[in-house]
Structures are given as C-alpha cells and as structure tokens.
N, CA, C and O atoms as a GROMACS GRO file, in nm:
protein
  340
    1MET      N    1   0.085  -0.117   0.000
    1MET     CA    2   0.000   0.000   0.000
    1MET      C    3   0.089   0.124   0.000
    1MET      O    4   0.179   0.137   0.083
    2ILE      N    5   0.064   0.212  -0.092
    2ILE     CA    6   0.131   0.341  -0.097
    2ILE      C    7   0.024   0.447  -0.075
    2ILE      O    8  -0.076   0.451  -0.146
    3ASP      N    9   0.046   0.531   0.023
    3ASP     CA   10  -0.050   0.637   0.056
    3ASP      C   11   0.020   0.771   0.042
    3ASP      O   12   0.111   0.802   0.118
    4THR      N   13  -0.022   0.851  -0.056
    4THR     CA   14   0.040   0.982  -0.079
    4THR      C   15  -0.027   1.091   0.003
    4THR      O   16   0.015   1.207   0.000
    5GLY      N   17  -0.131   1.055   0.074
    5GLY     CA   18  -0.209   1.155   0.146
    5GLY      C   19  -0.330   1.197   0.064
    5GLY      O   20  -0.436   1.229   0.120
    6ARG      N   21  -0.315   1.197  -0.064
    6ARG     CA   22  -0.426   1.229  -0.153
    6ARG      C   23  -0.479   1.104  -0.223
    6ARG      O   24  -0.600   1.090  -0.245
    7TYR      N   25  -0.388   1.015  -0.257
    7TYR     CA   26  -0.424   0.891  -0.326
    7TYR      C   27  -0.366   0.772  -0.253
    7TYR      O   28  -0.264   0.783  -0.184
    8LYS      N   29  -0.431   0.658  -0.268
    8LYS     CA   30  -0.380   0.534  -0.213
    8LYS      C   31  -0.368   0.434  -0.328
    8LYS      O   32  -0.459   0.420  -0.410
    9LEU      N   33  -0.255   0.364  -0.333
    9LEU     CA   34  -0.231   0.260  -0.432
    9LEU      C   35  -0.210   0.129  -0.358
    9LEU      O   36  -0.118   0.117  -0.278
   10SER      N   37  -0.295   0.032  -0.387
   10SER     CA   38  -0.282  -0.100  -0.328
   10SER      C   39  -0.244  -0.198  -0.438
   10SER      O   40  -0.299  -0.192  -0.548
   11VAL      N   41  -0.150  -0.286  -0.409
   11VAL     CA   42  -0.108  -0.387  -0.505
   11VAL      C   43  -0.150  -0.523  -0.451
   11VAL      O   44  -0.121  -0.558  -0.337
   12VAL      N   45  -0.219  -0.599  -0.535
   12VAL     CA   46  -0.263  -0.733  -0.498
   12VAL      C   47  -0.219  -0.828  -0.608
   12VAL      O   48  -0.248  -0.806  -0.726
   13VAL      N   49  -0.149  -0.935  -0.571
   13VAL     CA   50  -0.107  -1.036  -0.667
   13VAL      C   51  -0.208  -1.149  -0.663
   13VAL      O   52  -0.240  -1.202  -0.556
   14VAL      N   53  -0.259  -1.186  -0.779
   14VAL     CA   54  -0.359  -1.292  -0.789
   14VAL      C   55  -0.307  -1.403  -0.880
   14VAL      O   56  -0.214  -1.382  -0.958
   15LYS      N   57  -0.368  -1.521  -0.868
   15LYS     CA   58  -0.319  -1.636  -0.945
   15LYS      C   59  -0.401  -1.667  -1.069
   15LYS      O   60  -0.351  -1.733  -1.160
   16ASN      N   61  -0.526  -1.621  -1.075
   16ASN     CA   62  -0.609  -1.656  -1.191
   16ASN      C   63  -0.723  -1.555  -1.204
   16ASN      O   64  -0.742  -1.468  -1.120
   17GLN      N   65  -0.797  -1.570  -1.311
   17GLN     CA   66  -0.906  -1.477  -1.340
   17GLN      C   67  -1.014  -1.479  -1.233
   17GLN      O   68  -1.064  -1.374  -1.193
   18ARG      N   69  -1.049  -1.597  -1.186
   18ARG     CA   70  -1.153  -1.608  -1.084
   18ARG      C   71  -1.115  -1.529  -0.958
   18ARG      O   72  -1.197  -1.457  -0.901
   19GLU      N   73  -0.989  -1.544  -0.916
   19GLU     CA   74  -0.943  -1.472  -0.798
   19GLU      C   75  -0.940  -1.321  -0.825
   19GLU      O   76  -0.972  -1.241  -0.737
   20THR      N   77  -0.901  -1.283  -0.946
   20THR     CA   78  -0.897  -1.141  -0.983
   20THR      C   79  -1.034  -1.078  -0.972
   20THR      O   80  -1.050  -0.971  -0.915
   21VAL      N   81  -1.134  -1.146  -1.028
   21VAL     CA   82  -1.271  -1.094  -1.026
   21VAL      C   83  -1.318  -1.079  -0.881
   21VAL      O   84  -1.379  -0.978  -0.846
   22GLU      N   85  -1.290  -1.178  -0.798
   22GLU     CA   86  -1.336  -1.172  -0.659
   22GLU      C   87  -1.264  -1.060  -0.582
   22GLU      O   88  -1.328  -0.987  -0.506
   23VAL      N   89  -1.134  -1.047  -0.601
   23VAL     CA   90  -1.058  -0.942  -0.533
   23VAL      C   91  -1.108  -0.804  -0.577
   23VAL      O   92  -1.127  -0.715  -0.493
   24CYS      N   93  -1.128  -0.786  -0.707
   24CYS     CA   94  -1.177  -0.657  -0.756
   24CYS      C   95  -1.315  -0.625  -0.699
   24CYS      O   96  -1.341  -0.512  -0.658
   25ARG      N   97  -1.402  -0.724  -0.697
   25ARG     CA   98  -1.536  -0.706  -0.641
   25ARG      C   99  -1.527  -0.659  -0.496
   25ARG      O  100  -1.595  -0.564  -0.456
   26LYS      N  101  -1.444  -0.726  -0.416
   26LYS     CA  102  -1.430  -0.692  -0.274
   26LYS      C  103  -1.368  -0.554  -0.255
   26LYS      O  104  -1.411  -0.479  -0.167
   27LEU      N  105  -1.266  -0.520  -0.336
   27LEU     CA  106  -1.202  -0.390  -0.320
   27LEU      C  107  -1.297  -0.276  -0.352
   27LEU      O  108  -1.296  -0.173  -0.284
   28VAL      N  109  -1.378  -0.294  -0.453
   28VAL     CA  110  -1.476  -0.190  -0.488
   28VAL      C  111  -1.583  -0.180  -0.380
   28VAL      O  112  -1.617  -0.070  -0.336
   29ARG      N  113  -1.634  -0.293  -0.339
   29ARG     CA  114  -1.741  -0.295  -0.239
   29ARG      C  115  -1.694  -0.250  -0.101
   29ARG      O  116  -1.760  -0.169  -0.036
   30ASP      N  117  -1.579  -0.302  -0.056
   30ASP     CA  118  -1.536  -0.279   0.082
   30ASP      C  119  -1.444  -0.158   0.100
   30ASP      O  120  -1.440  -0.099   0.208
   31LYS      N  121  -1.369  -0.122  -0.004
   31LYS     CA  122  -1.270  -0.015   0.009
   31LYS      C  123  -1.301   0.107  -0.077
   31LYS      O  124  -1.230   0.207  -0.070
   32GLY      N  125  -1.406   0.099  -0.158
   32GLY     CA  126  -1.443   0.214  -0.241
   32GLY      C  127  -1.345   0.244  -0.353
   32GLY      O  128  -1.329   0.359  -0.392
   33VAL      N  129  -1.280   0.141  -0.404
   33VAL     CA  130  -1.182   0.158  -0.511
   33VAL      C  131  -1.249   0.222  -0.633
   33VAL      O  132  -1.360   0.185  -0.670
   34HIS      N  133  -1.179   0.318  -0.696
   34HIS     CA  134  -1.232   0.388  -0.813
   34HIS      C  135  -1.170   0.342  -0.943
   34HIS      O  136  -1.224   0.369  -1.050
   35ALA      N  137  -1.054   0.273  -0.936
   35ALA     CA  138  -0.985   0.231  -1.056
   35ALA      C  139  -0.908   0.102  -1.030
   35ALA      O  140  -0.857   0.079  -0.921
   36VAL      N  141  -0.901   0.017  -1.134
   36VAL     CA  142  -0.827  -0.108  -1.129
   36VAL      C  143  -0.724  -0.103  -1.241
   36VAL      O  144  -0.758  -0.076  -1.357
   37LEU      N  145  -0.599  -0.129  -1.208
   37LEU     CA  146  -0.491  -0.130  -1.305
   37LEU      C  147  -0.438  -0.272  -1.315
   37LEU      O  148  -0.387  -0.327  -1.217
   38LEU      N  149  -0.449  -0.332  -1.433
   38LEU     CA  150  -0.412  -0.472  -1.455
   38LEU      C  151  -0.279  -0.482  -1.528
   38LEU      O  152  -0.242  -0.393  -1.605
   39CYS      N  153  -0.208  -0.591  -1.505
   39CYS     CA  154  -0.085  -0.616  -1.579
   39CYS      C  155  -0.119  -0.657  -1.723
   39CYS      O  156  -0.235  -0.689  -1.750
   40PRO      N  157  -0.022  -0.656  -1.814
   40PRO     CA  158  -0.051  -0.684  -1.956
   40PRO      C  159  -0.094  -0.827  -1.985
   40PRO      O  160  -0.134  -0.856  -2.098
   41GLY      N  161  -0.088  -0.917  -1.887
   41GLY     CA  162  -0.121  -1.057  -1.912
   41GLY      C  163  -0.269  -1.087  -1.926
   41GLY      O  164  -0.305  -1.200  -1.960
   42PHE      N  165  -0.356  -0.993  -1.900
   42PHE     CA  166  -0.499  -1.017  -1.907
   42PHE      C  167  -0.550  -1.006  -2.051
   42PHE      O  168  -0.509  -0.916  -2.125
   43THR      N  169  -0.637  -1.097  -2.089
   43THR     CA  170  -0.695  -1.094  -2.223
   43THR      C  171  -0.807  -0.990  -2.228
   43THR      O  172  -0.851  -0.938  -2.125
   44HIS      N  173  -0.852  -0.962  -2.349
   44HIS     CA  174  -0.964  -0.869  -2.366
   44HIS      C  175  -1.088  -0.921  -2.294
   44HIS      O  176  -1.162  -0.844  -2.232
   45ARG      N  177  -1.112  -1.051  -2.300
   45ARG     CA  178  -1.228  -1.109  -2.232
   45ARG      C  179  -1.216  -1.097  -2.081
   45ARG      O  180  -1.313  -1.068  -2.012
   46ASP      N  181  -1.093  -1.120  -2.030
   46ASP     CA  182  -1.070  -1.104  -1.886
   46ASP      C  183  -1.102  -0.962  -1.842
   46ASP      O  184  -1.172  -0.941  -1.743
   47VAL      N  185  -1.050  -0.865  -1.918
   47VAL     CA  186  -1.072  -0.724  -1.884
   47VAL      C  187  -1.221  -0.690  -1.889
   47VAL      O  188  -1.272  -0.619  -1.802
   48ALA      N  189  -1.289  -0.742  -1.990
   48ALA     CA  190  -1.434  -0.717  -2.002
   48ALA      C  191  -1.509  -0.774  -1.883
   48ALA      O  192  -1.600  -0.709  -1.831
   49GLU      N  193  -1.472  -0.894  -1.839
   49GLU     CA  194  -1.539  -0.954  -1.723
   49GLU      C  195  -1.513  -0.872  -1.597
   49GLU      O  196  -1.604  -0.851  -1.517
   50ILE      N  197  -1.391  -0.827  -1.580
   50ILE     CA  198  -1.357  -0.744  -1.464
   50ILE      C  199  -1.434  -0.613  -1.468
   50ILE      O  200  -1.490  -0.569  -1.367
   51ALA      N  201  -1.437  -0.550  -1.585
   51ALA     CA  202  -1.510  -0.423  -1.600
   51ALA      C  203  -1.658  -0.441  -1.568
   51ALA      O  204  -1.718  -0.356  -1.502
   52GLU      N  205  -1.716  -0.549  -1.614
   52GLU     CA  206  -1.857  -0.575  -1.585
   52GLU      C  207  -1.878  -0.598  -1.435
   52GLU      O  208  -1.977  -0.553  -1.378
   53THR      N  209  -1.785  -0.668  -1.373
   53THR     CA  210  -1.795  -0.699  -1.230
   53THR      C  211  -1.789  -0.573  -1.145
   53THR      O  212  -1.868  -0.556  -1.052
   54VAL      N  213  -1.694  -0.483  -1.176
   54VAL     CA  214  -1.676  -0.366  -1.090
   54VAL      C  215  -1.776  -0.255  -1.119
   54VAL      O  216  -1.797  -0.167  -1.036
   55GLY      N  217  -1.838  -0.258  -1.237
   55GLY     CA  218  -1.942  -0.160  -1.268
   55GLY      C  219  -1.889  -0.040  -1.344
   55GLY      O  220  -1.768  -0.017  -1.353
   56GLU      N  221  -1.981   0.035  -1.399
   56GLU     CA  222  -1.947   0.145  -1.488
   56GLU      C  223  -1.882   0.265  -1.419
   56GLU      O  224  -1.826   0.351  -1.486
   57ASN      N  225  -1.889   0.272  -1.287
   57ASN     CA  226  -1.829   0.385  -1.215
   57ASN      C  227  -1.684   0.360  -1.175
   57ASN      O  228  -1.622   0.445  -1.110
   58VAL      N  229  -1.629   0.244  -1.212
   58VAL     CA  230  -1.490   0.209  -1.180
   58VAL      C  231  -1.414   0.192  -1.311
   58VAL      O  232  -1.455   0.115  -1.398
   59ASP      N  233  -1.302   0.264  -1.324
   59ASP     CA  234  -1.220   0.252  -1.444
   59ASP      C  235  -1.133   0.127  -1.436
   59ASP      O  236  -1.083   0.093  -1.330
   60VAL      N  237  -1.117   0.060  -1.550
   60VAL     CA  238  -1.030  -0.057  -1.560
   60VAL      C  239  -0.925  -0.028  -1.667
   60VAL      O  240  -0.959   0.000  -1.782
   61PHE      N  241  -0.798  -0.035  -1.628
   61PHE     CA  242  -0.687  -0.007  -1.717
   61PHE      C  243  -0.598  -0.130  -1.728
   61PHE      O  244  -0.592  -0.212  -1.636
   62VAL      N  245  -0.528  -0.141  -1.840
   62VAL     CA  246  -0.426  -0.245  -1.858
   62VAL      C  247  -0.294  -0.174  -1.886
   62VAL      O  248  -0.286  -0.090  -1.975
   63THR      N  249  -0.191  -0.209  -1.809
   63THR     CA  250  -0.061  -0.146  -1.828
   63THR      C  251   0.006  -0.199  -1.953
   63THR      O  252  -0.028  -0.306  -2.004
   64LYS      N  253   0.101  -0.124  -2.002
   64LYS     CA  254   0.183  -0.169  -2.114
   64LYS      C  255   0.317  -0.211  -2.056
   64LYS      O  256   0.382  -0.132  -1.988
   65GLY      N  257   0.357  -0.333  -2.082
   65GLY     CA  258   0.484  -0.382  -2.029
   65GLY      C  259   0.597  -0.364  -2.128
   65GLY      O  260   0.575  -0.350  -2.249
   66ASP      N  261   0.719  -0.366  -2.077
   66ASP     CA  262   0.837  -0.366  -2.162
   66ASP      C  263   0.925  -0.483  -2.119
   66ASP      O  264   0.890  -0.555  -2.026
   67ASN      N  265   1.036  -0.502  -2.186
   67ASN     CA  266   1.120  -0.617  -2.159
   67ASN      C  267   1.172  -0.618  -2.015
   67ASN      O  268   1.173  -0.723  -1.951
   68SER      N  269   1.213  -0.504  -1.965
   68SER     CA  270   1.265  -0.498  -1.828
   68SER      C  271   1.158  -0.534  -1.725
   68SER      O  272   1.184  -0.613  -1.634
   69SER      N  273   1.039  -0.476  -1.740
   69SER     CA  274   0.933  -0.506  -1.644
   69SER      C  275   0.889  -0.652  -1.656
   69SER      O  276   0.853  -0.714  -1.555
   70HIS      N  277   0.890  -0.705  -1.777
   70HIS     CA  278   0.856  -0.846  -1.797
   70HIS      C  279   0.954  -0.935  -1.721
   70HIS      O  280   0.912  -1.028  -1.652
   71ASN      N  281   1.082  -0.906  -1.733
   71ASN     CA  282   1.184  -0.987  -1.665
   71ASN      C  283   1.170  -0.980  -1.514
   71ASN      O  284   1.187  -1.081  -1.446
   72ILE      N  285   1.139  -0.863  -1.462
   72ILE     CA  286   1.118  -0.848  -1.318
   72ILE      C  287   0.996  -0.929  -1.274
   72ILE      O  288   1.000  -0.996  -1.171
   73SER      N  289   0.889  -0.922  -1.352
   73SER     CA  290   0.767  -0.995  -1.319
   73SER      C  291   0.790  -1.146  -1.319
   73SER      O  292   0.746  -1.216  -1.228
   74ILE      N  293   0.860  -1.195  -1.421
   74ILE     CA  294   0.888  -1.339  -1.430
   74ILE      C  295   0.971  -1.385  -1.311
   74ILE      O  296   0.944  -1.490  -1.254
   75LYS      N  297   1.072  -1.308  -1.274
   75LYS     CA  298   1.156  -1.342  -1.159
   75LYS      C  299   1.071  -1.352  -1.032
   75LYS      O  300   1.087  -1.446  -0.954
   76THR      N  301   0.983  -1.257  -1.011
   76THR     CA  302   0.896  -1.257  -0.894
   76THR      C  303   0.800  -1.375  -0.897
   76THR      O  304   0.780  -1.441  -0.795
   77MET      N  305   0.742  -1.402  -1.012
   77MET     CA  306   0.648  -1.514  -1.026
   77MET      C  307   0.718  -1.647  -0.999
   77MET      O  308   0.661  -1.734  -0.933
   78LYS      N  309   0.841  -1.664  -1.048
   78LYS     CA  310   0.917  -1.787  -1.021
   78LYS      C  311   0.943  -1.802  -0.872
   78LYS      O  312   0.925  -1.909  -0.815
   79ARG      N  313   0.984  -1.692  -0.809
   79ARG     CA  314   1.013  -1.695  -0.665
   79ARG      C  315   0.889  -1.734  -0.585
   79ARG      O  316   0.899  -1.803  -0.484
   80GLU      N  317   0.771  -1.689  -0.631
   80GLU     CA  318   0.646  -1.717  -0.560
   80GLU      C  319   0.586  -1.853  -0.595
   80GLU      O  320   0.481  -1.890  -0.543
   81GLY      N  321   0.653  -1.928  -0.683
   81GLY     CA  322   0.610  -2.064  -0.712
   81GLY      C  323   0.506  -2.080  -0.820
   81GLY      O  324   0.441  -2.185  -0.828
   82TRP      N  325   0.488  -1.980  -0.904
   82TRP     CA  326   0.387  -1.988  -1.009
   82TRP      C  327   0.417  -2.095  -1.111
   82TRP      O  328   0.325  -2.150  -1.172
   83PHE      N  329   0.544  -2.126  -1.133
   83PHE     CA  330   0.581  -2.218  -1.241
   83PHE      C  331   0.629  -2.353  -1.189
   83PHE      O  332   0.680  -2.434  -1.267
   84SER      N  333   0.615  -2.378  -1.060
   84SER     CA  334   0.657  -2.506  -1.006
   84SER      C  335   0.560  -2.615  -1.046
   84SER      O  336   0.441  -2.590  -1.065
   85LYS      N  337   0.611  -2.734  -1.058
   85LYS     CA  338   0.529  -2.848  -1.102
   85LYS      C  339   0.468  -2.920  -0.986
   85LYS      O  340   0.396  -3.018  -1.006
   0.00000   0.00000   0.00000
C-alpha cells in the first residue's frame, strides 16, 4: 500500500481470473476503489469480465509492459512458485 495523502495505491497479486474478479469485487465494495490497473497478461475477455464486475463507475486499465518489467515480473512469479510443477 502506498499512501500519498491524496491517493492510495494497493497492489494485490492474484493467481487466476476467478481470484482477480473476486478481489476486484471486494475492493470496490469494501474499500471504495475507483480504478483497477491490470498487468498486460490479461486478455480482452478477462478485462471485459472485470469491468462488468466492478461496474461502470470504476475505471479498468491495462498497463503496457516492456522487456525490463517483464523480466522483473517473471523473476517474482518464479520466486512465488507460479511455475513449479
């Protein structure tokens, strides 16, 4: 959580679309979130489902990744066990 005094940024790592939808629903309902920023790995259908879930008063954005950010993300995902068998 980053709190600038004017804005708050919360980062939540999720494992799949179902968890993403549920987390977004709870954040909007319980914390009054106004915007959701997704990593580039979400498909258009995923984004549409999230947008429908959070409602028309919540903005849904998808970030644009580059090679450096991709490498950092992969390293973190490996460390957290996303690719273990």
